[in-house]
Short mmCIF file of the C-alpha atoms (twelve columns), coordinates in Angstrom:
data_MODEL
# 
_entry.id   MODEL 
# 
loop_
_atom_site.group_PDB 
_atom_site.id 
_atom_site.type_symbol 
_atom_site.label_atom_id 
_atom_site.label_alt_id 
_atom_site.label_comp_id 
_atom_site.label_asym_id 
_atom_site.label_seq_id 
_atom_site.Cartn_x 
_atom_site.Cartn_y 
_atom_site.Cartn_z 
_atom_site.pdbx_PDB_model_num 
ATOM 1   C CA . MET A 1   107.613 177.078 -120.321 1 
ATOM 2   C CA . THR A 2   105.604 176.690 -116.975 1 
ATOM 3   C CA . ARG A 3   108.505 175.581 -114.377 1 
ATOM 4   C CA . PRO A 4   110.284 178.629 -114.254 1 
ATOM 5   C CA . LYS A 5   107.099 180.447 -112.843 1 
ATOM 6   C CA . ARG A 6   106.615 177.475 -110.061 1 
ATOM 7   C CA . PRO A 7   109.655 178.367 -108.281 1 
ATOM 8   C CA . HIS A 8   109.281 182.184 -108.588 1 
ATOM 9   C CA . ARG A 9   105.718 181.801 -107.211 1 
ATOM 10  C CA . GLN A 10  106.982 179.330 -104.612 1 
ATOM 11  C CA . ILE A 11  110.281 181.670 -103.378 1 
ATOM 12  C CA . HIS A 12  107.090 185.044 -102.907 1 
ATOM 13  C CA . ARG A 13  105.221 182.981 -101.038 1 
ATOM 14  C CA . ILE A 14  108.078 181.622 -98.534  1 
ATOM 15  C CA . SER A 15  108.831 184.961 -98.551  1 
ATOM 16  C CA . GLY A 16  105.030 186.440 -97.594  1 
ATOM 17  C CA . GLN A 17  104.744 183.943 -94.854  1 
ATOM 18  C CA . THR A 18  108.656 184.453 -93.081  1 
ATOM 19  C CA . TYR A 19  107.198 188.396 -92.959  1 
ATOM 20  C CA . LEU A 20  104.129 187.666 -91.464  1 
ATOM 21  C CA . TRP A 21  106.414 185.039 -88.944  1 
ATOM 22  C CA . LEU A 22  109.033 187.690 -88.104  1 
ATOM 23  C CA . ALA A 23  105.904 190.568 -87.266  1 
ATOM 24  C CA . MET A 24  104.331 188.242 -85.399  1 
ATOM 25  C CA . LEU A 25  107.701 187.662 -83.055  1 
ATOM 26  C CA . ILE A 26  108.006 191.431 -83.186  1 
ATOM 27  C CA . PHE A 27  104.511 191.649 -81.924  1 
ATOM 28  C CA . GLY A 28  103.616 189.188 -79.920  1 
ATOM 29  C CA . ALA A 29  107.384 190.600 -77.903  1 
ATOM 30  C CA . SER A 30  106.104 193.973 -77.841  1 
ATOM 31  C CA . SER A 31  104.713 194.176 -73.836  1 
ATOM 32  C CA . ALA A 32  107.193 192.299 -72.132  1 
ATOM 33  C CA . VAL A 33  109.689 194.824 -74.386  1 
ATOM 34  C CA . THR A 34  107.872 196.969 -72.647  1 
ATOM 35  C CA . ARG A 35  107.446 196.247 -69.479  1 
ATOM 36  C CA . LYS A 36  111.822 195.499 -69.398  1 
ATOM 37  C CA . LEU A 37  112.422 199.546 -70.502  1 
ATOM 38  C CA . THR A 38  110.743 200.387 -67.759  1 
ATOM 39  C CA . GLU A 39  113.316 198.160 -65.705  1 
ATOM 40  C CA . ILE A 40  115.868 199.527 -67.177  1 
ATOM 41  C CA . GLY A 41  114.927 203.432 -66.647  1 
ATOM 42  C CA . ALA A 42  114.281 202.446 -62.816  1 
ATOM 43  C CA . GLN A 43  118.401 201.992 -62.897  1 
ATOM 44  C CA . HIS A 44  118.715 205.075 -64.750  1 
ATOM 45  C CA . LEU A 45  117.134 207.485 -62.376  1 
ATOM 46  C CA . ILE A 46  116.876 211.228 -63.316  1 
ATOM 47  C CA . ASP A 47  116.524 213.165 -60.092  1 
ATOM 48  C CA . HIS A 48  114.834 209.559 -58.280  1 
ATOM 49  C CA . ARG A 49  113.140 209.979 -61.031  1 
ATOM 50  C CA . ASN A 50  112.366 206.987 -64.556  1 
ATOM 51  C CA . PRO A 51  112.442 208.380 -66.909  1 
ATOM 52  C CA . ILE A 52  111.679 205.410 -69.117  1 
ATOM 53  C CA . SER A 53  108.113 206.000 -67.054  1 
ATOM 54  C CA . LEU A 54  104.963 204.320 -69.332  1 
ATOM 55  C CA . CYS A 55  103.240 207.323 -70.054  1 
ATOM 56  C CA . ASN A 56  106.768 208.040 -71.588  1 
ATOM 57  C CA . VAL A 57  107.301 205.590 -73.119  1 
ATOM 58  C CA . LEU A 58  103.923 205.942 -74.559  1 
ATOM 59  C CA . PHE A 59  103.982 209.299 -75.518  1 
ATOM 60  C CA . VAL A 60  107.684 209.700 -77.317  1 
ATOM 61  C CA . GLY A 61  107.421 206.619 -78.668  1 
ATOM 62  C CA . ASN A 62  104.609 207.690 -80.454  1 
ATOM 63  C CA . LEU A 63  106.309 210.442 -81.693  1 
ATOM 64  C CA . CYS A 64  109.360 208.259 -82.637  1 
ATOM 65  C CA . ALA A 65  107.035 205.894 -84.636  1 
ATOM 66  C CA . LEU A 66  105.517 209.169 -86.065  1 
ATOM 67  C CA . ILE A 67  108.367 210.903 -87.572  1 
ATOM 68  C CA . LEU A 68  109.282 207.264 -88.909  1 
ATOM 69  C CA . LEU A 69  105.649 206.934 -90.592  1 
ATOM 70  C CA . ILE A 70  105.718 210.606 -91.923  1 
ATOM 71  C CA . LEU A 71  109.317 209.982 -93.668  1 
ATOM 72  C CA . ILE A 72  108.108 206.139 -94.828  1 
ATOM 73  C CA . TYR A 73  104.247 207.328 -95.867  1 
ATOM 74  C CA . GLY A 74  104.415 210.795 -96.115  1 
ATOM 75  C CA . ARG A 75  103.969 211.070 -99.754  1 
ATOM 76  C CA . GLN A 76  100.470 210.204 -99.804  1 
ATOM 77  C CA . TRP A 77  99.413  213.267 -98.157  1 
ATOM 78  C CA . ASN A 78  98.955  215.069 -100.843 1 
ATOM 79  C CA . LYS A 79  95.947  217.530 -102.492 1 
ATOM 80  C CA . ALA A 80  94.758  215.013 -104.636 1 
ATOM 81  C CA . THR A 81  94.427  211.965 -101.685 1 
ATOM 82  C CA . LEU A 82  93.381  214.235 -99.229  1 
ATOM 83  C CA . LYS A 83  90.197  215.605 -101.540 1 
ATOM 84  C CA . GLN A 84  88.852  212.098 -102.080 1 
ATOM 85  C CA . ILE A 85  88.185  211.860 -98.462  1 
ATOM 86  C CA . SER A 86  85.041  212.795 -97.028  1 
ATOM 87  C CA . ARG A 87  83.935  214.914 -93.932  1 
ATOM 88  C CA . LYS A 88  82.498  211.654 -92.283  1 
ATOM 89  C CA . ASP A 89  85.359  209.824 -93.358  1 
ATOM 90  C CA . TRP A 90  87.967  212.840 -90.969  1 
ATOM 91  C CA . VAL A 91  85.092  212.311 -88.083  1 
ATOM 92  C CA . SER A 92  85.871  208.224 -88.244  1 
ATOM 93  C CA . LEU A 93  89.370  208.690 -88.237  1 
ATOM 94  C CA . THR A 94  89.177  210.646 -85.620  1 
ATOM 95  C CA . ALA A 95  87.004  208.163 -83.501  1 
ATOM 96  C CA . VAL A 96  89.744  206.078 -83.931  1 
ATOM 97  C CA . ALA A 97  93.022  207.473 -83.217  1 
ATOM 98  C CA . ILE A 98  90.647  208.038 -79.792  1 
ATOM 99  C CA . LEU A 99  90.072  204.580 -78.755  1 
ATOM 100 C CA . SER A 100 93.002  202.722 -80.689  1 
ATOM 101 C CA . GLY A 101 95.606  205.391 -80.539  1 
ATOM 102 C CA . ALA A 102 95.451  207.201 -77.120  1 
ATOM 103 C CA . LEU A 103 92.417  205.454 -74.391  1 
ATOM 104 C CA . ALA A 104 93.183  201.558 -75.690  1 
ATOM 105 C CA . PRO A 105 97.418  202.315 -75.377  1 
ATOM 106 C CA . GLY A 106 96.886  204.066 -71.886  1 
ATOM 107 C CA . LEU A 107 94.674  201.718 -70.462  1 
ATOM 108 C CA . ILE A 108 97.045  198.444 -71.854  1 
ATOM 109 C CA . PHE A 109 100.188 200.667 -70.700  1 
ATOM 110 C CA . GLN A 110 98.456  201.175 -67.189  1 
ATOM 111 C CA . ALA A 111 97.863  197.078 -67.088  1 
ATOM 112 C CA . LEU A 112 101.077 196.358 -67.665  1 
ATOM 113 C CA . ALA A 113 101.757 198.761 -64.634  1 
ATOM 114 C CA . LEU A 114 99.493  197.020 -62.355  1 
ATOM 115 C CA . THR A 115 99.675  193.603 -62.989  1 
ATOM 116 C CA . GLY A 116 101.753 190.753 -65.110  1 
ATOM 117 C CA . VAL A 117 102.044 190.813 -68.554  1 
ATOM 118 C CA . ASN A 118 100.709 187.096 -69.009  1 
ATOM 119 C CA . ASN A 119 97.904  188.619 -67.798  1 
ATOM 120 C CA . VAL A 120 97.196  191.795 -70.029  1 
ATOM 121 C CA . ILE A 121 98.278  189.688 -72.926  1 
ATOM 122 C CA . LEU A 122 95.318  186.427 -72.254  1 
ATOM 123 C CA . VAL A 123 93.056  189.417 -71.411  1 
ATOM 124 C CA . GLY A 124 93.687  191.172 -74.167  1 
ATOM 125 C CA . ARG A 125 92.624  188.065 -75.840  1 
ATOM 126 C CA . LEU A 126 88.615  189.813 -75.221  1 
ATOM 127 C CA . GLU A 127 89.091  192.056 -78.169  1 
ATOM 128 C CA . PRO A 128 88.734  189.273 -81.137  1 
ATOM 129 C CA . PRO A 129 85.326  187.410 -79.637  1 
ATOM 130 C CA . LEU A 130 84.100  190.675 -79.231  1 
ATOM 131 C CA . THR A 131 84.548  192.455 -82.189  1 
ATOM 132 C CA . LEU A 132 82.977  189.411 -83.734  1 
ATOM 133 C CA . ALA A 133 80.312  189.486 -81.524  1 
ATOM 134 C CA . LEU A 134 80.054  193.413 -82.944  1 
ATOM 135 C CA . SER A 135 80.771  192.185 -86.343  1 
ATOM 136 C CA . VAL A 136 77.414  190.392 -86.383  1 
ATOM 137 C CA . TRP A 137 75.622  192.761 -84.767  1 
ATOM 138 C CA . LEU A 138 76.025  196.252 -85.931  1 
ATOM 139 C CA . LEU A 139 77.923  195.076 -89.611  1 
ATOM 140 C CA . ARG A 140 75.522  191.446 -90.381  1 
ATOM 141 C CA . GLU A 141 78.307  189.681 -90.786  1 
ATOM 142 C CA . ARG A 142 77.746  186.167 -90.826  1 
ATOM 143 C CA . VAL A 143 80.160  183.596 -88.759  1 
ATOM 144 C CA . ASN A 144 80.591  179.742 -89.142  1 
ATOM 145 C CA . ILE A 145 79.543  177.338 -85.766  1 
ATOM 146 C CA . TRP A 146 83.416  177.043 -85.532  1 
ATOM 147 C CA . GLU A 147 83.938  180.488 -85.137  1 
ATOM 148 C CA . PHE A 148 80.816  180.655 -82.838  1 
ATOM 149 C CA . ILE A 149 81.969  177.895 -80.742  1 
ATOM 150 C CA . GLY A 150 85.449  179.362 -80.603  1 
ATOM 151 C CA . ALA A 151 85.117  183.094 -79.677  1 
ATOM 152 C CA . ILE A 152 82.740  181.842 -76.530  1 
ATOM 153 C CA . ALA A 153 85.614  179.278 -75.652  1 
ATOM 154 C CA . ALA A 154 87.736  182.368 -75.714  1 
ATOM 155 C CA . PHE A 155 86.181  184.971 -73.215  1 
ATOM 156 C CA . VAL A 156 85.157  182.093 -70.917  1 
ATOM 157 C CA . GLY A 157 89.190  181.733 -70.783  1 
ATOM 158 C CA . VAL A 158 89.511  185.378 -70.467  1 
ATOM 159 C CA . ILE A 159 87.161  185.332 -67.420  1 
ATOM 160 C CA . LEU A 160 88.569  182.761 -65.902  1 
ATOM 161 C CA . THR A 161 92.260  183.929 -66.086  1 
ATOM 162 C CA . ILE A 162 90.466  187.421 -64.695  1 
ATOM 163 C CA . ILE A 163 88.732  185.945 -61.400  1 
ATOM 164 C CA . LEU A 164 90.866  183.028 -60.432  1 
ATOM 165 C CA . GLN A 165 93.905  185.950 -60.017  1 
ATOM 166 C CA . PRO A 166 95.126  185.499 -56.543  1 
ATOM 167 C CA . PRO A 167 94.305  188.661 -53.890  1 
ATOM 168 C CA . THR A 168 96.471  191.643 -54.483  1 
ATOM 169 C CA . ALA A 169 96.506  195.207 -53.349  1 
ATOM 170 C CA . THR A 170 95.344  195.997 -56.227  1 
ATOM 171 C CA . MET A 171 92.194  194.093 -56.267  1 
ATOM 172 C CA . MET A 172 89.059  195.639 -55.891  1 
ATOM 173 C CA . ASN A 173 85.840  193.626 -54.260  1 
ATOM 174 C CA . MET A 174 82.950  193.505 -57.171  1 
ATOM 175 C CA . GLY A 175 79.925  190.526 -56.237  1 
ATOM 176 C CA . GLY A 176 82.327  188.876 -54.247  1 
ATOM 177 C CA . PHE A 177 84.983  188.112 -56.661  1 
ATOM 178 C CA . GLY A 178 88.195  190.146 -56.195  1 
ATOM 179 C CA . LEU A 179 88.832  191.858 -59.465  1 
ATOM 180 C CA . GLY A 180 92.654  193.626 -60.311  1 
ATOM 181 C CA . ILE A 181 92.210  196.643 -61.747  1 
ATOM 182 C CA . GLY A 182 95.101  195.718 -64.388  1 
ATOM 183 C CA . GLU A 183 93.138  192.770 -65.478  1 
ATOM 184 C CA . LEU A 184 89.705  195.491 -66.127  1 
ATOM 185 C CA . LEU A 185 91.893  197.540 -67.453  1 
ATOM 186 C CA . ALA A 186 93.562  195.618 -70.293  1 
ATOM 187 C CA . ALA A 187 89.689  194.776 -70.458  1 
ATOM 188 C CA . ALA A 188 88.486  198.461 -71.275  1 
ATOM 189 C CA . GLY A 189 91.542  198.452 -73.647  1 
ATOM 190 C CA . SER A 190 90.257  195.352 -75.284  1 
ATOM 191 C CA . VAL A 191 86.836  196.820 -75.351  1 
ATOM 192 C CA . ALA A 192 88.372  200.024 -76.888  1 
ATOM 193 C CA . ILE A 193 90.180  198.517 -79.696  1 
ATOM 194 C CA . ALA A 194 87.151  196.230 -80.452  1 
ATOM 195 C CA . ALA A 195 85.625  198.915 -80.972  1 
ATOM 196 C CA . SER A 196 87.738  201.295 -83.494  1 
ATOM 197 C CA . THR A 197 88.000  197.849 -85.193  1 
ATOM 198 C CA . ILE A 198 84.392  198.176 -86.248  1 
ATOM 199 C CA . ILE A 199 84.399  201.513 -87.005  1 
ATOM 200 C CA . SER A 200 87.475  201.460 -89.483  1 
ATOM 201 C CA . LYS A 201 85.427  197.944 -91.622  1 
ATOM 202 C CA . LYS A 202 82.429  200.294 -91.564  1 
ATOM 203 C CA . HIS A 203 83.826  203.877 -92.481  1 
ATOM 204 C CA . LEU A 204 87.231  203.346 -93.230  1 
ATOM 205 C CA . SER A 205 87.870  200.682 -95.480  1 
ATOM 206 C CA . GLN A 206 89.116  202.681 -99.051  1 
ATOM 207 C CA . ILE A 207 91.541  205.136 -96.732  1 
ATOM 208 C CA . PRO A 208 95.145  204.939 -98.093  1 
ATOM 209 C CA . LEU A 209 97.128  203.429 -94.607  1 
ATOM 210 C CA . GLY A 210 99.968  206.600 -94.599  1 
ATOM 211 C CA . ILE A 211 97.267  209.065 -93.859  1 
ATOM 212 C CA . TYR A 212 95.224  206.150 -91.426  1 
ATOM 213 C CA . SER A 213 98.476  205.934 -89.881  1 
ATOM 214 C CA . ILE A 214 100.042 209.151 -89.248  1 
ATOM 215 C CA . PHE A 215 96.975  210.979 -88.286  1 
ATOM 216 C CA . ARG A 216 95.652  207.922 -85.758  1 
ATOM 217 C CA . THR A 217 99.324  208.471 -84.305  1 
ATOM 218 C CA . ALA A 218 99.869  212.039 -84.235  1 
ATOM 219 C CA . LEU A 219 96.121  212.791 -82.645  1 
ATOM 220 C CA . GLY A 220 95.962  209.988 -80.529  1 
ATOM 221 C CA . THR A 221 99.433  211.220 -78.842  1 
ATOM 222 C CA . VAL A 222 97.984  215.048 -78.668  1 
ATOM 223 C CA . ILE A 223 95.044  213.251 -76.776  1 
ATOM 224 C CA . PHE A 224 96.909  211.398 -74.914  1 
ATOM 225 C CA . PHE A 225 99.055  214.043 -73.669  1 
ATOM 226 C CA . LEU A 226 96.740  216.122 -72.639  1 
ATOM 227 C CA . ILE A 227 94.702  213.734 -70.517  1 
ATOM 228 C CA . ALA A 228 97.811  212.700 -68.575  1 
ATOM 229 C CA . LEU A 229 98.491  216.830 -68.501  1 
ATOM 230 C CA . VAL A 230 94.934  216.728 -67.220  1 
ATOM 231 C CA . LEU A 231 94.551  214.192 -64.851  1 
ATOM 232 C CA . TYR A 232 99.101  213.556 -63.083  1 
ATOM 233 C CA . GLY A 233 100.255 217.712 -63.868  1 
ATOM 234 C CA . ARG A 234 103.049 218.814 -66.029  1 
ATOM 235 C CA . ASP A 235 105.169 217.180 -63.907  1 
ATOM 236 C CA . HIS A 236 104.697 213.789 -65.109  1 
ATOM 237 C CA . PHE A 237 106.841 214.771 -68.464  1 
ATOM 238 C CA . ALA A 238 109.150 216.308 -67.139  1 
ATOM 239 C CA . ASP A 239 112.118 213.311 -68.410  1 
ATOM 240 C CA . ALA A 240 110.477 213.612 -71.945  1 
ATOM 241 C CA . LEU A 241 113.573 215.048 -73.192  1 
ATOM 242 C CA . SER A 242 115.710 212.741 -71.730  1 
ATOM 243 C CA . PRO A 243 118.227 212.181 -74.252  1 
ATOM 244 C CA . PHE A 244 118.414 208.326 -72.653  1 
ATOM 245 C CA . LEU A 245 114.530 208.258 -73.101  1 
ATOM 246 C CA . TRP A 246 114.746 208.876 -76.538  1 
ATOM 247 C CA . GLN A 247 117.424 206.536 -77.688  1 
ATOM 248 C CA . TRP A 248 115.244 203.248 -76.485  1 
ATOM 249 C CA . MET A 249 112.829 204.971 -77.675  1 
ATOM 250 C CA . PHE A 250 113.783 205.286 -81.782  1 
ATOM 251 C CA . LEU A 251 114.841 202.099 -81.264  1 
ATOM 252 C CA . TYR A 252 111.479 201.265 -79.556  1 
ATOM 253 C CA . GLY A 253 109.419 202.767 -82.178  1 
ATOM 254 C CA . GLY A 254 111.568 202.081 -84.708  1 
ATOM 255 C CA . LEU A 255 111.039 198.434 -84.535  1 
ATOM 256 C CA . ILE A 256 108.239 197.775 -82.834  1 
ATOM 257 C CA . VAL A 257 105.735 200.170 -84.586  1 
ATOM 258 C CA . VAL A 258 108.132 201.012 -88.618  1 
ATOM 259 C CA . VAL A 259 109.064 197.309 -88.867  1 
ATOM 260 C CA . GLY A 260 106.455 195.349 -86.679  1 
ATOM 261 C CA . GLN A 261 103.765 196.801 -89.552  1 
ATOM 262 C CA . SER A 262 106.221 197.073 -92.341  1 
ATOM 263 C CA . PHE A 263 106.655 193.202 -92.434  1 
ATOM 264 C CA . TRP A 264 103.514 192.323 -92.000  1 
ATOM 265 C CA . ILE A 265 101.770 194.533 -94.725  1 
ATOM 266 C CA . LYS A 266 105.174 193.109 -96.636  1 
ATOM 267 C CA . GLY A 267 103.544 188.855 -95.439  1 
ATOM 268 C CA . LEU A 268 100.106 190.416 -96.090  1 
ATOM 269 C CA . LYS A 269 100.507 191.444 -100.447 1 
ATOM 270 C CA . THR A 270 101.623 187.647 -100.740 1 
ATOM 271 C CA . SER A 271 99.606  185.685 -98.651  1 
ATOM 272 C CA . THR A 272 96.739  184.595 -98.111  1 
ATOM 273 C CA . VAL A 273 94.272  184.649 -95.824  1 
ATOM 274 C CA . SER A 274 94.610  181.542 -93.772  1 
ATOM 275 C CA . THR A 275 98.181  181.459 -93.593  1 
ATOM 276 C CA . ALA A 276 98.044  185.425 -92.685  1 
ATOM 277 C CA . SER A 277 94.720  183.961 -89.640  1 
ATOM 278 C CA . LEU A 278 97.370  181.261 -88.947  1 
ATOM 279 C CA . VAL A 279 100.200 182.873 -87.880  1 
ATOM 280 C CA . SER A 280 98.217  185.360 -86.191  1 
ATOM 281 C CA . SER A 281 96.638  183.391 -84.076  1 
ATOM 282 C CA . PHE A 282 100.521 182.502 -82.255  1 
ATOM 283 C CA . GLY A 283 100.233 185.866 -80.616  1 
ATOM 284 C CA . PRO A 284 99.469  184.710 -77.017  1 
ATOM 285 C CA . ILE A 285 101.777 182.096 -77.325  1 
ATOM 286 C CA . VAL A 286 104.458 184.300 -78.450  1 
ATOM 287 C CA . GLY A 287 103.580 186.944 -75.997  1 
ATOM 288 C CA . ILE A 288 104.038 184.327 -72.803  1 
ATOM 289 C CA . LEU A 289 107.417 183.158 -73.993  1 
ATOM 290 C CA . ALA A 290 108.684 186.406 -74.479  1 
ATOM 291 C CA . ALA A 291 107.708 187.447 -70.461  1 
ATOM 292 C CA . TYR A 292 109.217 184.561 -69.765  1 
ATOM 293 C CA . LEU A 293 112.886 184.298 -71.823  1 
ATOM 294 C CA . ILE A 294 112.913 188.277 -71.178  1 
ATOM 295 C CA . LEU A 295 111.314 189.163 -68.018  1 
ATOM 296 C CA . GLY A 296 111.613 185.592 -66.328  1 
ATOM 297 C CA . GLU A 297 107.713 186.001 -65.758  1 
ATOM 298 C CA . ALA A 298 106.033 181.905 -65.648  1 
ATOM 299 C CA . PRO A 299 102.779 181.419 -65.838  1 
ATOM 300 C CA . THR A 300 100.403 181.041 -63.014  1 
ATOM 301 C CA . LEU A 301 97.817  178.071 -62.409  1 
ATOM 302 C CA . PRO A 302 95.331  181.046 -63.567  1 
ATOM 303 C CA . GLN A 303 97.021  181.938 -66.256  1 
ATOM 304 C CA . TYR A 304 97.756  178.057 -67.874  1 
ATOM 305 C CA . ILE A 305 93.586  177.231 -66.512  1 
ATOM 306 C CA . GLY A 306 92.206  180.506 -69.252  1 
ATOM 307 C CA . GLY A 307 95.050  180.122 -72.021  1 
ATOM 308 C CA . SER A 308 94.360  177.308 -72.233  1 
ATOM 309 C CA . LEU A 309 90.490  177.954 -73.018  1 
ATOM 310 C CA . ILE A 310 91.515  180.681 -75.300  1 
ATOM 311 C CA . LEU A 311 93.949  178.206 -76.897  1 
ATOM 312 C CA . VAL A 312 90.735  176.112 -77.490  1 
ATOM 313 C CA . GLY A 313 88.900  178.745 -78.707  1 
ATOM 314 C CA . ILE A 314 91.718  180.349 -80.859  1 
ATOM 315 C CA . PHE A 315 91.999  176.553 -82.704  1 
ATOM 316 C CA . LEU A 316 88.539  176.689 -83.180  1 
ATOM 317 C CA . SER A 317 88.119  179.922 -85.047  1 
ATOM 318 C CA . GLN A 318 91.072  178.797 -86.799  1 
ATOM 319 C CA . VAL A 319 89.464  175.864 -88.100  1 
ATOM 320 C CA . GLY A 320 86.503  178.398 -88.812  1 
ATOM 321 C CA . THR A 321 88.586  180.226 -90.638  1 
ATOM 322 C CA . TRP A 322 90.127  177.737 -92.919  1 
ATOM 323 C CA . ARG A 323 86.430  176.394 -94.006  1 
ATOM 324 C CA . GLN A 324 85.964  180.138 -94.909  1 
ATOM 325 C CA . THR A 325 88.299  180.509 -96.838  1 
ATOM 326 C CA . SER A 326 88.844  176.892 -98.562  1 
ATOM 327 C CA . SER A 327 85.338  177.797 -100.180 1 
ATOM 328 C CA . ILE A 328 86.440  181.238 -101.671 1 
ATOM 329 C CA . ALA A 329 88.225  180.347 -104.548 1 
ATOM 330 C CA . SER A 330 90.437  184.263 -104.873 1 
ATOM 331 C CA . GLY A 331 92.136  183.939 -101.168 1 
ATOM 332 C CA . LYS A 332 94.889  186.856 -101.378 1 
ATOM 333 C CA . VAL A 333 94.761  188.839 -99.157  1 
ATOM 334 C CA . SER A 334 94.674  192.078 -100.774 1 
ATOM 335 C CA . SER A 335 91.777  194.369 -99.209  1 
ATOM 336 C CA . THR A 336 91.940  196.294 -95.764  1 
ATOM 337 C CA . PRO A 337 88.762  195.050 -95.138  1 
ATOM 338 C CA . ALA A 338 90.379  191.449 -94.989  1 
ATOM 339 C CA . GLN A 339 93.611  193.072 -93.505  1 
ATOM 340 C CA . GLN A 340 91.995  194.604 -90.550  1 
ATOM 341 C CA . GLN A 341 89.733  191.188 -90.065  1 
ATOM 342 C CA . VAL A 342 93.551  189.315 -89.614  1 
ATOM 343 C CA . GLU A 343 94.623  191.535 -87.529  1 
ATOM 344 C CA . THR A 344 91.931  191.129 -85.587  1 
ATOM 345 C CA . GLY A 345 93.399  188.504 -83.510  1 
ATOM 346 C CA . MET A 346 96.580  189.801 -82.823  1 
ATOM 347 C CA . GLY A 347 96.087  192.161 -80.046  1 
ATOM 348 C CA . PHE A 348 97.956  194.866 -78.927  1 
ATOM 349 C CA . LYS A 349 100.482 195.511 -81.252  1 
ATOM 350 C CA . GLY A 350 103.295 197.630 -78.495  1 
ATOM 351 C CA . ILE A 351 101.800 201.305 -79.308  1 
# 
């Protein structure tokens, strides 16, 4: 009687891992794909303007993703569900939408315009140790020694990646060091994501995924649009209605946001915390490989130095995750807090 069940469970376990790996390939390549799209736009100028500018990618890409998210999760927006959300929850959702839906993507996209994709990927690894520190400080969460040492190693790796960059025209002098503006913007984006993660873990763990995703995407898009209008003027979105832009953005929003997130959530349902954490730890490696294969961007010496320390930190943190999950009888990733904990280490996921 038990033999038929074993292959059944094995099939689901393998299927869950496959979904996780597919999602990680999509997320890891998101930065390189974003840069590649702007290069495609530069080859198809409209009145000497790039229709696939980074601002247009973020704005129109979010609109396309919002349309697809509404089609998938729109049923969750019903009166019964909305009545269960308190005013405090809406305030927290608004804060998360501003931080992770508008501010962080805007900073990271601007960083992609000023520095290499590999720098953005590696500096983005500031988010996990920062989130860990904030979790200990604000949420009183406990961490083991392996996670602590891993976070320090990753943090040092990020700092070395920033300060060892060769001189460029977009650098600013701070305390005798030349710091790249693009790297600083990527670091600021990581801080915003870490802050939104803490808010989500503390206040939004019971909010349905559809309401969370749609509200964050919608409000984040509106806020980003208004900020861009103030900073750059009305002409900045002159090509926002270009059919050439929209056809690429439906592909981008559908693949990076909807397919990637759907694969990840599908994989989480049938995988353990340790498996999901292991898969997510390969994000930087996938991103750097994608930058090389898609853009021909090879790592530099500062990136090798900082990246090596970051990988050591990821490995040590992974050891801590294994030790922690092995002591827990139930390892299924079925709750939102566990999902958020795993996704903390994933970094930027496109939009």
